[in-house]
C-alpha positions as CSV (number, residue, x, y, z in Angstrom):
1,X,295.0,-5.2,62.5
2,X,291.6,-5.3,64.5
3,X,289.0,-7.8,63.6
4,X,285.6,-6.3,62.5
5,X,282.9,-6.7,65.1
6,X,280.1,-9.3,64.4
7,X,276.5,-8.0,64.7
8,X,274.6,-10.1,67.0
9,X,271.1,-9.3,65.6
10,X,269.7,-7.2,62.7
11,X,267.6,-4.4,63.8
12,X,264.2,-3.7,61.9
13,X,264.2,0.0,63.0
14,X,261.0,-0.2,65.0
15,X,262.6,-0.9,68.4
16,X,260.9,-4.2,68.9
17,X,263.2,-7.0,69.7
18,X,261.0,-9.7,71.1
19,X,257.3,-10.1,71.9
20,X,255.2,-12.8,73.4
21,X,252.0,-11.4,72.1
22,X,250.8,-13.9,69.5
23,X,248.2,-11.5,68.2
24,X,250.7,-8.8,67.3
25,X,250.6,-7.8,63.7
26,X,254.2,-7.3,62.6
27,X,253.6,-6.4,58.9
28,X,255.0,-3.0,58.0
29,X,252.5,-0.2,57.7
30,X,253.1,2.1,54.7
31,X,251.0,5.3,54.5
32,X,251.4,7.3,51.4
33,X,249.8,10.7,50.8
34,X,247.7,10.9,47.7
35,X,249.2,13.0,44.9
36,X,247.3,16.3,44.5
37,X,247.3,18.1,41.2
38,X,249.7,21.1,41.0
39,X,246.7,23.4,40.1
40,X,245.0,22.6,43.3
41,X,248.0,23.4,45.6
42,X,248.9,26.7,47.0
43,X,252.6,27.2,47.8
44,X,253.9,30.0,49.8
45,X,257.3,31.5,48.8
46,X,259.4,33.5,51.3
47,X,262.9,34.7,52.1
48,X,264.2,33.6,55.4
49,X,267.4,34.7,57.3
50,X,266.6,33.4,60.8
51,X,269.2,31.0,62.5
52,X,271.4,31.1,59.4
53,X,274.0,33.6,60.2
54,X,272.3,36.3,58.2
55,X,272.5,34.3,54.9
56,X,269.3,34.4,52.9
57,X,267.4,31.1,52.0
58,X,264.4,30.9,49.7
59,X,261.7,28.8,51.4
60,X,258.8,27.1,49.6
61,X,256.1,25.9,52.0
62,X,252.6,24.4,51.8
63,X,253.3,21.4,49.6
64,X,250.8,18.6,50.0
65,X,251.5,15.2,48.7
66,X,253.9,12.2,48.8
67,X,257.4,13.0,50.2
68,X,259.1,11.6,47.1
69,X,257.4,14.3,44.9
70,X,258.6,17.0,47.3
71,X,262.2,15.7,47.1
72,X,262.0,15.8,43.3
73,X,260.6,19.2,43.3
74,X,263.3,20.4,45.7
75,X,266.0,18.9,43.5
76,X,264.6,20.5,40.3
77,X,264.4,24.0,42.0
78,X,268.1,23.6,43.3
79,X,269.3,22.6,39.8
80,X,267.4,25.5,38.2
81,X,269.1,28.0,40.5
82,X,272.4,26.3,40.5
83,X,272.7,26.3,44.3
84,X,272.4,23.9,47.2
85,X,269.6,23.5,49.7
86,X,267.6,20.8,51.3
87,X,264.1,19.5,52.0
88,X,263.1,19.6,55.7
89,X,259.7,19.4,57.5
90,X,257.8,19.5,54.3
91,X,259.6,22.7,53.1
92,X,262.1,23.2,50.2
93,X,265.1,25.4,51.2
94,X,267.1,26.9,48.4
95,X,270.3,28.7,49.3
96,X,270.3,32.4,48.3
97,X,267.6,34.8,47.2
98,X,266.1,33.1,44.2
99,X,262.5,34.1,44.7
100,X,261.9,35.2,41.1
101,X,263.3,32.1,39.4
102,X,261.6,29.8,41.9
103,X,258.3,31.5,41.5
104,X,258.4,31.4,37.7
105,X,259.4,27.7,37.7
106,X,256.6,26.8,40.0
107,X,254.0,28.7,38.0
108,X,255.3,26.9,34.9
109,X,254.6,23.6,36.6
110,X,251.1,24.7,37.3
111,X,251.4,25.5,41.0
112,X,249.6,28.5,42.5
113,X,252.2,30.7,44.3
114,X,251.9,33.4,46.8
115,X,254.7,35.5,48.1
116,X,255.0,35.7,52.0
117,X,256.8,38.5,53.8
118,X,258.5,41.6,52.2
């Protein structure tokens, strides 16, 4: 049985291993976007088939605010439709053509929704 390898150092994720600069500020910087009221946001709803083997995906774009709120919104929309999907690059992808369900759910939450495309 092989022995587990020991880690020589713990990585902080920023790539910095050692610095001789005494004036370097090493405190982590956290930038959070402010929450914007749903009534002030305009979300675009579209159906996308590009680079997905012809399979339709409902796409919600234009969300402004903290990333955590976008993840929660994506999860709620996927649960509502009973399908999978993901949140990438500030967009919510819901597998399948669920534009009507997603539009009514977003309007019920107070968002302004516009359909994009055909």
